[in-house]
MOPAC internal coordinates of N, CA, C and O (Angstrom, degrees):
PM7 1SCF
backbone

  N    0.0000 0     0.00 0     0.00 0    0    0    0
  C    1.4375 1     0.00 0     0.00 0    1    0    0
  C    1.5158 1   108.92 1     0.00 0    2    1    0
  O    1.2310 1   121.99 1   -97.42 1    3    2    1
  N    1.2974 1   113.79 1    82.58 1    3    2    1
  C    1.4460 1   121.51 1  -174.14 1    5    3    2
  C    1.5268 1   111.62 1   -72.62 1    6    5    3
  O    1.2310 1   120.78 1   -51.69 1    7    6    5
  N    1.3262 1   116.11 1   128.31 1    7    6    5
  C    1.4509 1   121.07 1   174.66 1    9    7    6
  C    1.5125 1   115.91 1    79.45 1   10    9    7
  O    1.2310 1   119.49 1  -173.39 1   11   10    9
  N    1.3162 1   118.57 1     6.61 1   11   10    9
  C    1.4646 1   121.01 1  -179.80 1   13   11   10
  C    1.5217 1   109.54 1  -104.90 1   14   13   11
  O    1.2310 1   121.09 1   -37.30 1   15   14   13
  N    1.3323 1   115.52 1   142.70 1   15   14   13
  C    1.4622 1   119.93 1   178.19 1   17   15   14
  C    1.5187 1   110.01 1   -70.77 1   18   17   15
  O    1.2310 1   120.84 1   -45.68 1   19   18   17
  N    1.3118 1   116.00 1   134.32 1   19   18   17
  C    1.4605 1   122.14 1   174.13 1   21   19   18
  C    1.5201 1   106.67 1  -122.26 1   22   21   19
  O    1.2310 1   120.51 1   -58.74 1   23   22   21
  N    1.3343 1   116.64 1   121.26 1   23   22   21
  C    1.4571 1   122.39 1  -176.09 1   25   23   22
  C    1.5200 1   110.24 1  -123.97 1   26   25   23
  O    1.2310 1   120.88 1   -27.39 1   27   26   25
  N    1.3328 1   115.92 1   152.61 1   27   26   25
  C    1.4589 1   121.46 1   177.05 1   29   27   26
  C    1.5180 1   108.09 1  -120.21 1   30   29   27
  O    1.2310 1   120.76 1   -46.64 1   31   30   29
  N    1.3345 1   116.15 1   133.36 1   31   30   29
  C    1.4528 1   119.57 1  -178.64 1   33   31   30
  C    1.5158 1   112.30 1  -158.06 1   34   33   31
  O    1.2310 1   121.54 1     6.24 1   35   34   33
  N    1.3246 1   114.66 1  -173.76 1   35   34   33
  C    1.4593 1   122.44 1  -177.71 1   37   35   34
  C    1.5186 1   109.88 1  -112.57 1   38   37   35
  O    1.2310 1   120.52 1   -43.05 1   39   38   37
  N    1.3250 1   116.61 1   136.95 1   39   38   37
  C    1.4643 1   121.48 1   178.65 1   41   39   38
  C    1.5283 1   108.67 1   -74.13 1   42   41   39
  O    1.2310 1   120.66 1   -54.32 1   43   42   41
  N    1.3504 1   116.35 1   125.68 1   43   42   41
  C    1.4645 1   120.73 1   179.09 1   45   43   42
  C    1.5195 1   111.79 1  -108.70 1   46   45   43
  O    1.2310 1   119.66 1   163.87 1   47   46   45
  N    1.3385 1   118.26 1   -16.13 1   47   46   45
  C    1.4601 1   121.22 1   177.71 1   49   47   46
  C    1.5226 1   109.61 1  -152.74 1   50   49   47
  O    1.2310 1   121.12 1   -41.86 1   51   50   49
  N    1.3492 1   115.47 1   138.14 1   51   50   49
  C    1.4672 1   120.96 1   176.47 1   53   51   50
  C    1.5228 1   110.53 1  -135.56 1   54   53   51
  O    1.2310 1   120.18 1  -149.52 1   55   54   53
  N    1.3296 1   117.26 1    30.48 1   55   54   53
  C    1.4581 1   121.48 1  -174.04 1   57   55   54
  C    1.5269 1   113.84 1   -81.04 1   58   57   55
  O    1.2310 1   119.97 1   168.22 1   59   58   57
  N    1.3349 1   117.66 1   -11.78 1   59   58   57
  C    1.4600 1   120.69 1  -179.23 1   61   59   58
  C    1.5252 1   110.47 1   -95.22 1   62   61   59
  O    1.2310 1   120.79 1   -21.03 1   63   62   61
  N    1.3243 1   116.10 1   158.97 1   63   62   61
  C    1.4607 1   120.73 1   177.36 1   65   63   62
  C    1.5237 1   109.86 1   -73.83 1   66   65   63
  O    1.2310 1   120.71 1   -57.14 1   67   66   65
  N    1.3256 1   116.24 1   122.86 1   67   66   65
  C    1.4629 1   123.80 1   176.46 1   69   67   66
  C    1.5255 1   113.66 1    57.82 1   70   69   67
  O    1.2310 1   120.21 1  -155.83 1   71   70   69
  N    1.3198 1   117.21 1    24.17 1   71   70   69
  C    1.4613 1   121.59 1   178.73 1   73   71   70
  C    1.5171 1   109.52 1  -137.68 1   74   73   71
  O    1.2310 1   120.95 1   -42.38 1   75   74   73
  N    1.3332 1   115.79 1   137.62 1   75   74   73
  C    1.4599 1   121.22 1   173.66 1   77   75   74
  C    1.5255 1   108.48 1  -127.66 1   78   77   75
  O    1.2310 1   121.09 1   -26.46 1   79   78   77
  N    1.3308 1   115.52 1   153.54 1   79   78   77
  C    1.4543 1   121.30 1   174.87 1   81   79   78
  C    1.5220 1   106.69 1  -104.51 1   82   81   79
  O    1.2310 1   120.96 1   -55.93 1   83   82   81
  N    1.3360 1   115.76 1   124.07 1   83   82   81
  C    1.4581 1   121.85 1  -175.16 1   85   83   82
  C    1.5256 1   109.13 1  -113.93 1   86   85   83
  O    1.2310 1   120.83 1   -50.13 1   87   86   85
  N    1.3262 1   116.01 1   129.87 1   87   86   85
  C    1.4646 1   121.69 1   177.82 1   89   87   86
  C    1.5225 1   108.29 1   -99.24 1   90   89   87
  O    1.2310 1   120.88 1   -61.00 1   91   90   89
  N    1.3388 1   115.92 1   119.00 1   91   90   89
  C    1.4567 1   122.19 1  -179.16 1   93   91   90
  C    1.5283 1   108.14 1  -107.52 1   94   93   91
  O    1.2310 1   120.79 1   -56.47 1   95   94   93
  N    1.3295 1   116.09 1   123.53 1   95   94   93
  C    1.4603 1   122.11 1  -177.71 1   97   95   94
  C    1.5224 1   109.14 1  -104.82 1   98   97   95
  O    1.2310 1   120.91 1   -41.63 1   99   98   97
  N    1.3425 1   115.87 1   138.37 1   99   98   97
  C    1.4591 1   120.09 1   174.22 1  101   99   98
  C    1.5201 1   109.18 1  -134.55 1  102  101   99
  O    1.2310 1   120.64 1   -32.43 1  103  102  101
  N    1.3098 1   116.38 1   147.57 1  103  102  101
  C    1.4630 1   122.61 1   179.32 1  105  103  102
  C    1.5239 1   108.76 1   -87.90 1  106  105  103
  O    1.2310 1   120.53 1   -46.18 1  107  106  105
  N    1.3275 1   116.59 1   133.82 1  107  106  105
  C    1.4634 1   121.67 1   174.51 1  109  107  106
  C    1.5226 1   108.47 1  -129.77 1  110  109  107
  O    1.2310 1   121.31 1   -19.22 1  111  110  109
  N    1.3125 1   115.11 1   160.78 1  111  110  109
  C    1.4567 1   121.45 1  -179.19 1  113  111  110
  C    1.5208 1   108.45 1  -122.14 1  114  113  111
  O    1.2310 1   120.61 1   -47.15 1  115  114  113
  N    1.3275 1   116.44 1   132.85 1  115  114  113
  C    1.4569 1   121.06 1   179.64 1  117  115  114
  C    1.5282 1   109.22 1   -66.90 1  118  117  115
  O    1.2310 1   120.40 1   -43.77 1  119  118  117
  N    1.3378 1   116.85 1   136.23 1  119  118  117
  C    1.4631 1   120.56 1  -174.77 1  121  119  118
  C    1.5266 1   112.65 1   -64.62 1  122  121  119
  O    1.2310 1   120.45 1   135.18 1  123  122  121
  N    1.3200 1   116.74 1   -44.82 1  123  122  121
  C    1.4617 1   119.71 1  -176.00 1  125  123  122
  C    1.5321 1   112.40 1   -86.31 1  126  125  123
  O    1.2310 1   120.49 1   131.03 1  127  126  125
  N    1.3183 1   116.67 1   -48.97 1  127  126  125
  C    1.4616 1   120.29 1  -172.47 1  129  127  126
  C    1.5214 1   113.82 1   -92.43 1  130  129  127
  O    1.2310 1   120.09 1   170.63 1  131  130  129
  N    1.3169 1   117.43 1    -9.37 1  131  130  129
  C    1.4618 1   124.59 1   175.14 1  133  131  130
  C    1.5260 1   113.96 1    58.05 1  134  133  131
  O    1.2310 1   120.63 1  -154.47 1  135  134  133
  N    1.3174 1   116.41 1    25.53 1  135  134  133
  C    1.4585 1   119.87 1   173.84 1  137  135  134
  C    1.5214 1   108.00 1   -85.14 1  138  137  135
  O    1.2310 1   120.42 1   -44.31 1  139  138  137
  N    1.3231 1   116.80 1   135.69 1  139  138  137
  C    1.4593 1   119.28 1   178.25 1  141  139  138
  C    1.5251 1   109.36 1   -93.48 1  142  141  139
  O    1.2310 1   121.10 1   -38.35 1  143  142  141
  N    1.3187 1   115.50 1   141.65 1  143  142  141
  C    1.4585 1   121.25 1   179.41 1  145  143  142
  C    1.5181 1   108.86 1  -150.29 1  146  145  143
  O    1.2310 1   121.18 1   -11.36 1  147  146  145
  N    1.3361 1   115.34 1   168.64 1  147  146  145
  C    1.4571 1   121.21 1  -177.25 1  149  147  146
  C    1.5181 1   110.88 1   -94.19 1  150  149  147
  O    1.2310 1   121.05 1   -43.72 1  151  150  149
  N    1.3170 1   115.60 1   136.28 1  151  150  149
  C    1.4541 1   121.87 1   167.23 1  153  151  150
  C    1.5129 1   105.82 1  -117.24 1  154  153  151
  O    1.2310 1   120.04 1   -35.77 1  155  154  153
  N    1.3225 1   117.53 1   144.23 1  155  154  153
  C    1.4508 1   119.71 1  -179.03 1  157  155  154
  C    1.5182 1   110.28 1  -137.21 1  158  157  155
  O    1.2310 1   121.85 1   -22.71 1  159  158  157
  N    1.3298 1   114.07 1   157.29 1  159  158  157
  C    1.4527 1   121.94 1   179.96 1  161  159  158
  C    1.5185 1   108.25 1  -142.07 1  162  161  159
  O    1.2310 1   120.87 1   -34.57 1  163  162  161
  N    1.3321 1   115.93 1   145.43 1  163  162  161
  C    1.4599 1   120.40 1   179.23 1  165  163  162
  C    1.5271 1   109.51 1  -102.15 1  166  165  163
  O    1.2310 1   120.94 1   -44.83 1  167  166  165
  N    1.3201 1   115.81 1   135.17 1  167  166  165
  C    1.4546 1   122.70 1   178.09 1  169  167  166
  C    1.5221 1   108.99 1  -122.08 1  170  169  167
  O    1.2310 1   120.66 1   -40.71 1  171  170  169
  N    1.3226 1   116.34 1   139.29 1  171  170  169
  C    1.4621 1   121.60 1   172.49 1  173  171  170
  C    1.5216 1   106.92 1   -89.22 1  174  173  171
  O    1.2310 1   120.45 1   -50.05 1  175  174  173
  N    1.3262 1   116.75 1   129.95 1  175  174  173
  C    1.4603 1   121.11 1  -176.57 1  177  175  174
  C    1.5221 1   110.40 1  -130.97 1  178  177  175
  O    1.2310 1   121.05 1   -35.34 1  179  178  177
  N    1.3299 1   115.60 1   144.66 1  179  178  177
  C    1.4623 1   122.31 1   179.33 1  181  179  178
  C    1.5234 1   109.02 1   -81.73 1  182  181  179
  O    1.2310 1   120.53 1   -52.65 1  183  182  181
  N    1.3259 1   116.59 1   127.35 1  183  182  181
  C    1.4675 1   122.68 1   179.46 1  185  183  182
  C    1.5241 1   107.96 1  -123.71 1  186  185  183
  O    1.2310 1   120.73 1   -89.17 1  187  186  185
  N    1.3156 1   116.21 1    90.83 1  187  186  185
  C    1.4643 1   121.95 1  -175.82 1  189  187  186
  C    1.5260 1   111.97 1   -63.56 1  190  189  187
  O    1.2310 1   120.46 1   138.60 1  191  190  189
  N    1.3342 1   116.72 1   -41.40 1  191  190  189
  C    1.4633 1   120.19 1  -175.46 1  193  191  190
  C    1.5254 1   113.09 1   -79.21 1  194  193  191
  O    1.2310 1   119.73 1   154.45 1  195  194  193
  N    1.3145 1   118.11 1   -25.55 1  195  194  193
  C    1.4572 1   121.55 1  -179.53 1  197  195  194
  C    1.5198 1   113.86 1    76.73 1  198  197  195
  O    1.2310 1   119.82 1  -159.48 1  199  198  197
  N    1.3284 1   117.96 1    20.52 1  199  198  197
  C    1.4649 1   121.87 1  -177.88 1  201  199  198
  C    1.5266 1   112.87 1   -81.77 1  202  201  199
  O    1.2310 1   120.07 1   157.33 1  203  202  201
  N    1.3149 1   117.48 1   -22.67 1  203  202  201
  C    1.4677 1   120.68 1  -178.10 1  205  203  202
  C    1.5234 1   110.13 1   -76.80 1  206  205  203
  O    1.2310 1   120.81 1   -53.09 1  207  206  205
  N    1.3237 1   116.06 1   126.91 1  207  206  205
  C    1.4641 1   121.98 1   178.31 1  209  207  206
  C    1.5280 1   108.45 1  -121.29 1  210  209  207
  O    1.2310 1   120.78 1   -12.29 1  211  210  209
  N    1.3245 1   116.12 1   167.71 1  211  210  209
  C    1.4627 1   120.87 1  -178.75 1  213  211  210
  C    1.5272 1   109.96 1   -58.86 1  214  213  211
  O    1.2310 1   120.81 1   -49.90 1  215  214  213
  N    1.3312 1   116.05 1   130.10 1  215  214  213
  C    1.4593 1   121.57 1   179.42 1  217  215  214
  C    1.5105 1   114.46 1    97.66 1  218  217  215
  O    1.2310 1   119.57 1   164.29 1  219  218  217
  N    1.3237 1   118.43 1   -15.71 1  219  218  217
  C    1.4595 1   119.70 1  -179.02 1  221  219  218
  C    1.5250 1   110.43 1   -80.97 1  222  221  219
  O    1.2310 1   121.25 1   -30.35 1  223  222  221
  N    1.3216 1   115.22 1   149.65 1  223  222  221
  C    1.4571 1   121.78 1   178.12 1  225  223  222
  C    1.5215 1   108.41 1   -91.33 1  226  225  223
  O    1.2310 1   120.56 1   -49.23 1  227  226  225
  N    1.3299 1   116.53 1   130.77 1  227  226  225
  C    1.4566 1   121.18 1  -177.31 1  229  227  226
  C    1.5234 1   110.39 1  -130.57 1  230  229  227
  O    1.2310 1   121.46 1   -22.40 1  231  230  229
  N    1.3175 1   114.82 1   157.60 1  231  230  229
  C    1.4515 1   122.47 1   171.53 1  233  231  230
  C    1.5157 1   107.15 1  -108.67 1  234  233  231
  O    1.2310 1   120.49 1   -52.18 1  235  234  233
  N    1.3393 1   116.66 1   127.82 1  235  234  233
  C    1.4620 1   120.64 1  -179.73 1  237  235  234
  C    1.5238 1   109.08 1  -117.99 1  238  237  235
  O    1.2310 1   121.18 1   -28.76 1  239  238  237
  N    1.3222 1   115.35 1   151.24 1  239  238  237
  C    1.4598 1   121.09 1  -178.29 1  241  239  238
  C    1.5231 1   108.99 1  -128.69 1  242  241  239
  O    1.2310 1   121.04 1   -35.48 1  243  242  241
  N    1.3197 1   115.61 1   144.52 1  243  242  241
  C    1.4556 1   121.95 1  -179.82 1  245  243  242
  C    1.5265 1   110.14 1   -68.04 1  246  245  243
  O    1.2310 1   120.71 1   -36.60 1  247  246  245
  N    1.3283 1   116.24 1   143.40 1  247  246  245
  C    1.4570 1   121.49 1  -179.74 1  249  247  246
  C    1.5225 1   109.42 1  -146.83 1  250  249  247
  O    1.2310 1   120.22 1     2.52 1  251  250  249
  N    1.3053 1   117.18 1  -177.48 1  251  250  249
  C    1.4604 1   120.57 1   177.26 1  253  251  250
  C    1.5248 1   109.24 1   -66.43 1  254  253  251
  O    1.2310 1   119.47 1   -20.51 1  255  254  253
  N    1.3223 1   118.61 1   159.49 1  255  254  253
  C    1.4682 1   119.65 1   178.00 1  257  255  254
  C    1.5277 1   111.43 1   -61.05 1  258  257  255
  O    1.2310 1   120.93 1   -56.52 1  259  258  257
  N    1.3339 1   115.82 1   123.48 1  259  258  257
  C    1.4580 1   121.29 1   179.89 1  261  259  258
  C    1.5215 1   111.58 1   -98.53 1  262  261  259
  O    1.2310 1   120.18 1   156.81 1  263  262  261
  N    1.3202 1   117.25 1   -23.19 1  263  262  261
  C    1.4621 1   122.65 1   176.52 1  265  263  262
  C    1.5254 1   107.27 1  -161.17 1  266  265  263
  O    1.2310 1   120.80 1    13.27 1  267  266  265
  N    1.3192 1   116.08 1  -166.73 1  267  266  265
  C    1.4631 1   120.01 1  -179.11 1  269  267  266
  C    1.5353 1   111.78 1   -60.55 1  270  269  267
  O    1.2310 1   120.08 1   142.06 1  271  270  269
  N    1.3177 1   117.45 1   -37.94 1  271  270  269
  C    1.4626 1   121.36 1  -175.58 1  273  271  270
  C    1.5258 1   114.52 1  -112.04 1  274  273  271
  O    1.2310 1   119.75 1   158.37 1  275  274  273
  N    1.3347 1   118.08 1   -21.63 1  275  274  273
  C    1.4653 1   120.46 1  -173.70 1  277  275  274
  C    1.5211 1   111.77 1   -85.69 1  278  277  275
  O    1.2310 1   121.33 1   -61.21 1  279  278  277
  N    1.3468 1   115.06 1   118.79 1  279  278  277
  C    1.4594 1   121.97 1   176.50 1  281  279  278
  C    1.5280 1   111.52 1  -128.15 1  282  281  279
  O    1.2310 1   120.56 1  -174.59 1  283  282  281
  N    1.3324 1   116.54 1     5.41 1  283  282  281
  C    1.4618 1   122.45 1  -178.69 1  285  283  282
  C    1.5173 1   109.54 1  -131.74 1  286  285  283
  O    1.2310 1   120.96 1   -20.42 1  287  286  285
  N    1.3431 1   115.77 1   159.58 1  287  286  285
  C    1.4569 1   120.57 1   172.51 1  289  287  286
  C    1.5248 1   108.13 1  -134.47 1  290  289  287
  O    1.2310 1   121.34 1   -25.96 1  291  290  289
  N    1.3211 1   115.03 1   154.04 1  291  290  289
  C    1.4648 1   120.66 1  -178.23 1  293  291  290
  C    1.5205 1   108.68 1   -75.10 1  294  293  291
  O    1.2310 1   120.89 1   -57.16 1  295  294  293
  N    1.3297 1   115.91 1   122.84 1  295  294  293
  C    1.4555 1   121.35 1   179.18 1  297  295  294
  C    1.5251 1   110.42 1   -87.12 1  298  297  295
  O    1.2310 1   120.56 1   133.80 1  299  298  297
  N    1.3372 1   116.53 1   -46.20 1  299  298  297
  C    1.4603 1   120.56 1   178.16 1  301  299  298
  C    1.5186 1   110.11 1  -157.37 1  302  301  299
  O    1.2310 1   121.47 1   -26.11 1  303  302  301
  N    1.3197 1   114.79 1   153.89 1  303  302  301
  C    1.4606 1   121.76 1   173.23 1  305  303  302
  C    1.5161 1   106.57 1  -100.17 1  306  305  303
  O    1.2310 1   120.44 1   -61.68 1  307  306  305
  N    1.3176 1   116.76 1   118.32 1  307  306  305
  C    1.4705 1   121.29 1  -174.70 1  309  307  306
  C    1.5086 1   110.58 1   -82.41 1  310  309  307
  O    1.2310 1   120.10 1   180.00 1  311  310  309

């Protein structure tokens, strides 16, 4: 999958049909004080099989817009 974003995160919600909310955490470092801390972002991802449940780690990949918020799909459940 050339040129597509591949992210790894944790499922925080699976209450929608064929959709999961994935929280992706990344480490950043403060420019002045050089303290490292976590920043996170939530992504809506399409889960056709419905295997991803809350708490599971998943890999998501960028895809064409599937709805107003969904721009990713679940590649695998780790």
